[in-house]
C-alpha positions as CSV (number, residue, x, y, z in Angstrom):
1,M,97.9,82.9,97.2
2,V,99.3,80.0,99.2
3,Y,100.4,76.7,97.7
4,K,101.1,73.7,100.0
5,N,101.2,70.0,99.2
6,K,98.9,70.0,96.2
7,L,96.4,72.5,97.5
8,I,96.1,76.2,96.6
9,A,94.3,78.6,99.0
10,A,93.6,82.3,98.7
11,I,91.4,85.0,100.1
12,Q,89.4,86.9,97.5
13,V,87.3,90.1,97.6
14,G,85.1,90.9,94.6
15,G,86.6,88.0,92.7
16,K,90.1,89.4,93.1
17,T,92.8,87.5,94.9
18,L,94.4,89.4,97.8
19,R,98.1,89.5,98.4
20,E,99.5,88.1,101.6
21,K,102.3,89.4,103.8
22,G,103.5,86.1,105.4
23,D,100.2,84.7,106.6
24,T,98.5,88.1,107.0
25,V,95.9,89.3,104.6
26,E,94.7,92.9,104.7
27,L,91.2,93.8,103.6
28,P,88.9,96.8,104.2
29,F,86.4,96.4,107.1
30,K,82.9,95.5,106.1
31,S,84.2,93.6,103.1
32,E,82.5,90.3,102.0
33,Y,85.2,87.8,101.1
34,S,85.5,84.3,99.9
35,I,88.0,81.4,100.3
36,F,89.3,80.1,97.0
37,L,90.5,76.5,97.1
38,K,92.0,74.4,94.3
39,N,92.8,70.7,94.5
40,L,95.9,69.8,92.3
41,E,95.7,66.1,93.2
42,T,93.7,63.5,91.2
43,R,92.2,62.2,94.4
44,R,89.4,63.9,96.3
45,C,90.3,66.4,99.1
46,K,88.4,66.7,102.3
47,I,88.6,70.2,104.0
48,D,87.7,71.5,107.4
49,I,87.7,75.3,107.8
50,N,87.7,77.1,111.2
51,I,87.0,80.9,111.2
52,D,87.5,82.7,114.5
53,G,87.7,79.3,116.2
54,T,84.4,78.1,114.8
55,N,84.1,75.2,112.3
56,V,82.2,76.6,109.3
57,T,82.3,73.3,107.3
58,E,81.1,70.8,109.9
59,G,81.3,67.3,108.5
60,G,83.8,68.4,105.8
61,L,83.8,70.1,102.5
62,V,85.1,68.0,99.6
63,I,86.7,69.0,96.4
64,N,87.0,66.5,93.6
65,G,90.4,65.8,92.0
66,L,91.8,68.7,89.9
67,A,88.7,70.8,90.7
68,S,88.3,74.1,92.6
69,V,85.7,75.9,94.7
70,N,85.3,79.5,95.9
71,L,83.6,79.2,99.3
72,E,81.8,82.4,100.0
73,R,79.3,81.5,102.8
74,F,78.6,79.7,106.1
75,L,77.2,76.2,105.6
76,D,74.5,76.4,108.3
77,D,72.7,79.0,106.2
78,N,73.1,81.1,103.0
79,R,75.0,84.1,104.5
80,K,78.3,85.3,103.0
81,F,81.5,85.8,105.0
82,K,81.8,89.5,106.1
83,F,84.8,90.9,107.9
84,I,84.1,93.7,110.4
85,A,86.1,95.7,112.9
86,K,86.3,94.6,116.5
87,S,85.0,97.6,118.5
88,R,84.8,98.0,122.2
89,A,81.1,97.2,122.2
90,I,81.7,94.0,120.3
91,E,84.6,93.0,122.6
92,E,82.5,93.6,125.7
93,F,79.5,91.7,124.3
94,R,81.1,88.6,122.9
95,G,84.6,88.7,124.4
96,N,88.1,88.8,123.0
97,K,89.0,85.4,121.6
98,P,92.6,84.5,120.7
99,E,91.3,82.9,117.5
100,D,89.6,86.1,116.2
101,G,90.7,87.0,112.7
102,I,92.3,83.5,112.1
103,I,91.2,81.3,109.2
104,E,92.5,77.7,109.7
105,I,92.2,75.3,106.7
106,K,92.8,71.6,107.6
107,Y,92.8,69.2,104.7
108,G,93.7,65.7,103.6
109,F,93.5,63.6,100.5
110,E,91.5,60.4,100.0
111,K,93.5,57.3,100.9
112,R,94.6,55.1,98.0
113,V,93.1,51.6,98.0
114,E,95.6,48.9,97.3
115,I,94.1,46.3,94.9
116,V,95.2,42.7,95.5
117,D,95.0,40.3,92.5
118,V,93.9,36.8,93.5
119,F,94.7,33.9,91.1
120,P,94.3,30.1,91.2
121,V,97.3,27.8,91.3
122,V,96.8,24.2,90.0
123,H,99.2,21.6,91.5
124,H,99.8,18.4,89.4
125,Y,100.1,15.0,90.9
126,Y,103.8,14.4,90.3
127,H,106.8,16.7,90.4
128,P,109.7,15.9,88.0
129,H,112.2,17.8,90.1
130,R,111.6,15.5,93.0
131,W,112.4,12.0,91.5
132,G,113.0,9.4,94.1
133,Q,111.5,11.5,96.9
134,P,108.1,10.8,98.6
135,Y,105.3,12.9,97.4
136,Y,104.9,15.6,100.1
137,P,102.5,17.1,100.5
138,P,100.3,14.4,98.9
139,Y,98.5,16.4,96.2
140,R,95.8,14.7,94.2
141,P,95.0,15.4,90.6
142,G,92.7,18.4,90.3
143,D,93.5,19.9,93.7
144,I,93.5,23.7,93.5
145,T,94.9,26.1,96.1
146,Y,94.8,29.9,95.9
147,G,97.6,32.4,96.3
148,S,97.8,36.1,96.1
149,S,100.1,38.6,94.5
150,V,100.4,42.4,94.6
151,N,101.4,43.8,91.3
152,G,102.8,47.0,92.8
153,N,100.1,49.3,91.3
154,T,97.6,51.1,93.5
155,K,94.3,52.4,92.5
156,S,92.2,55.0,94.3
157,A,88.7,54.2,95.4
158,D,85.8,55.3,93.2
159,S,85.8,59.1,93.2
160,S,82.6,59.6,91.2
161,N,80.7,60.9,94.2
162,F,81.0,64.4,95.5
163,T,81.4,64.4,99.3
164,G,80.9,65.3,102.7
165,N,78.2,66.2,105.1
166,V,78.2,70.0,104.9
167,A,76.6,71.6,107.9
168,T,78.2,74.2,110.1
169,A,77.9,75.7,113.4
170,G,78.1,79.2,112.1
171,I,78.9,82.3,114.0
172,A,76.1,84.0,116.0
173,D,74.9,87.3,114.8
174,I,76.7,90.0,116.7
175,Q,74.4,92.4,118.6
176,C,76.0,95.6,119.6
177,S,74.7,98.0,122.2
178,T,76.3,101.1,123.6
179,K,76.6,101.6,127.3
180,S,74.1,103.9,128.8
181,I,75.7,106.7,130.7
182,N,73.6,108.9,133.0
183,R,74.9,112.1,131.6
184,S,74.0,114.7,129.0
185,L,73.0,113.9,125.4
186,N,76.3,115.2,124.1
187,I,78.3,112.9,126.4
188,N,76.1,109.9,125.3
189,S,76.8,110.6,121.6
190,V,80.6,110.8,122.2
191,S,80.4,107.5,124.2
192,A,78.5,105.8,121.4
193,S,81.0,106.9,118.8
194,L,83.9,105.5,120.9
195,D,82.2,102.2,121.5
196,A,81.5,101.7,117.7
197,A,85.0,102.8,116.6
198,P,87.6,100.1,115.8
199,I,90.1,99.3,118.5
200,D,92.9,98.5,116.1
201,D,93.3,96.5,112.9
202,S,91.7,93.4,114.4
203,G,88.4,92.1,113.2
204,I,86.0,89.2,113.2
205,T,83.9,87.4,110.5
206,V,80.1,87.7,110.7
207,K,77.2,86.8,108.5
208,G,76.7,89.2,105.6
209,S,74.4,89.3,102.6
210,E,72.5,86.4,101.1
211,S,74.4,83.8,98.9
212,N,73.0,81.5,96.2
213,Q,76.0,79.0,96.5
214,E,74.8,75.4,96.8
215,F,76.4,72.1,97.9
216,T,75.8,68.4,97.5
217,T,76.0,65.9,100.3
218,V,77.7,62.5,99.8
219,S,79.2,59.7,101.9
220,S,82.4,60.3,103.8
221,F,85.7,58.6,103.1
222,D,89.1,58.0,104.8
223,I,91.9,60.5,104.3
224,G,95.6,60.4,104.8
225,K,97.9,62.8,106.6
226,E,96.4,66.2,107.4
227,E,98.0,69.5,106.4
228,T,97.2,73.0,107.6
229,I,97.1,76.4,106.0
230,I,96.6,79.6,108.1
231,F,95.4,83.1,107.1
232,R,95.2,86.0,109.6
233,L,92.8,88.7,108.5
234,V,93.4,92.3,109.5
235,G,91.6,95.5,108.6
236,G,93.3,97.9,106.2
237,S,92.6,100.9,103.9
238,N,89.8,101.0,101.5
239,K,92.3,100.2,98.7
240,I,92.4,96.5,98.1
241,V,95.9,95.1,97.5
242,T,95.6,92.2,95.1
243,T,98.2,89.8,93.6
244,K,98.2,92.0,90.5
245,T,98.8,95.3,92.4
246,K,102.4,96.5,91.8
247,K,104.5,97.3,94.9
248,Q,106.8,100.3,95.2
249,C,110.4,100.2,96.2
250,P,110.9,102.3,99.4
251,S,114.4,103.3,98.3
252,C,114.1,104.3,94.7
253,G,110.4,104.4,94.1
254,T,110.5,101.8,91.3
255,K,107.2,100.0,90.6
256,V,107.8,96.3,91.3
257,K,105.6,93.3,90.3
258,S,103.9,91.5,93.2
259,K,105.8,88.3,92.6
260,H,109.2,90.0,93.1
261,E,110.6,90.3,96.6
262,Y,113.5,92.6,95.7
263,C,113.7,95.8,93.6
264,P,115.1,95.0,90.2
265,S,116.7,98.5,90.1
266,C,118.5,98.8,93.5
267,G,118.1,95.4,95.2
268,T,116.1,96.7,98.2
269,Y,113.7,94.1,99.8
270,V,110.1,95.0,98.9
271,S,107.5,93.8,101.3
């Protein structure tokens, strides 16, 4: 779970929050995952998410103040995020992009609107502090001029509406095909197995099962300075490592809570 400037972000599988190593999150291939986001500001937060270099929240996803959302699907249709291994066949068909496996979360909070109080100032005809001096400027009884004063307080714009045009340019379905080799059936079977096998721990996000998650579209608004949170997804074992999973000290074998970086028994750094 990552906290940065009033926003919490985490990757979840089956409702459980996965533990990060730096910006890297390990999850089993073929897992369907979600992106948990919580806004700790009282203002609305506008978010743009890029997965594998593709914007999956085109127009912006908005979270109301002090609210949260667990985004589980592409916004161009109702398919969940699914992480699969990048095989040779996939790499040859769609190419090997430097953004593969990267989740980039860009966000900013709604700009505060400064309220200016306007009040009338009535000038009388004579000024006791200017006895013996000409009346300048020559005000007449009943003349009214207007001045303004900022009381120092700021108020945010109305945040009753939920935001942002949510449509996405999702990721195209991956179609894999093995190379045809003009050899015997046994050689073709071996070739197909190699093409489908993972190259390493790298993977991509594709469309998975159907999701019932729904969104509301509202008008856009201006935001302030943008911040960025990055996750890098890699394939791992079938055992999911969550934030509640205890780590083991490599020196003495002591079970260590995930929030601790050092072993309480011997002081060894625990990754």
